[in-house]
N, C-alpha and C positions, 0 to 999 in steps of 0.2 A: 738540699736539707729542708725539711719542712719548717715553717715559720715557728711553730710551737717548740720544736727542738732548739732552734736558735735562741729563743727567749730563755729556755732552760739553761743553756750554757752561759749566756750573758748574765743571767741572775746568779749562777754559781760564781762567776768571775767577780761580779760586784760584791757579793757577800764574802767570799773567801780568798779573793785574789787568785794568783796562779795556782795555789794549792787546790782551789776549787775545781780546776780543770783536770786534775789528775784522776784517772779512773781508779776506783776502788770497789770493794764489795758493796753492793747496795741491795737492801731487801726489797724485792719487787720492782716494778717499773715506776718511774717518776709520776707524780700527779699530773693529770691532764688539765686541771684548772689552776689558775693562779690563786694566790692567797686572798686577794680582794674578791675574786669570784666565789671562793669558798665562803667568805664572810657573807656575800649576797645570798648564797644558798642557805646558810644558817638563818638569815633574816626571813627569807621567803617561806621556810618551813614552819615559821611561827604563825602563819596565817593560812586560812583555807585556800586550796588550789583555785577556787573561784575568783579570789581577789587577785590572782596572778593571771587571770584570763583563761583558766582551764576548767574542765568540768570535775565534779566530785567534791566530796567533803573532807576526805582524808588523803594525805600524801602517801603514795606508795612508790616503789622503784620505777614503775612504768611512767607514772605522772611526772616524777622528778626528771627522768631521762628526757621526756618530751619537753619540759620547761628549759632544761639546759641546752637542748638542741635548738630551740627557738630563740633563746636569749643570747647564747654565745657561739652558735654554729659549731658545737663540739658534740660528737657522737659518743656518749658514755652509756654502756650497757646497763640493763636493769639490775643485774647482780652487783655491779660496782656502785650503783646508786643506793642499793640496799646497804652496802658497806658504809657509804657516806652517812647514812642515818646514825649508825653506831659511832662513827668517828666524831660526829657532831653532838653526841650525847642524846639523840632521840631514840625512842624505841618504836618499832613498827607496831601499829595497831590494826586489827582487822575490824571492818564494820560488822556490827551485830545485826542479825535479822530484826526487822521492825517488830515482829511478834515477841521476841525476847524482851523488848523494851516496853511492851504494852502494859499489862497489869499483872499482879502476882498470880491470879488464878490461871491466866493463859500461860504464864511461865511454867507453872506446875504441870499443866496439861501437856505442854510442849516437851518438857523434860521426861514425862512418863512415856511419851510416844517416840522419843529419840532412841537411836540405836547405840548411843555412846555409853 
């Protein structure tokens, strides 16, 4: 039995006693991070990735997956990390091109030439 699964069952027993060990219907698979680790993820997402020793200015699924792997040696996929953003109340933002942040005249010219 993997170490994480053992912690899962011990946690259920400590929380719910013998009733916690009974198998029942569960939506999805259990979390792969403990509650304290999820709290740390919540805190780390409130600062730029650079402050966590990673590159980039904005967190995304790939960056969060890398941080979790480095910090906790747990491999969580990019899609699951994207779900974590929503679970923790964050919304994913995409970086805007520097041109769009420049000045209003360049923004208008950029919009005219865009195919959207």
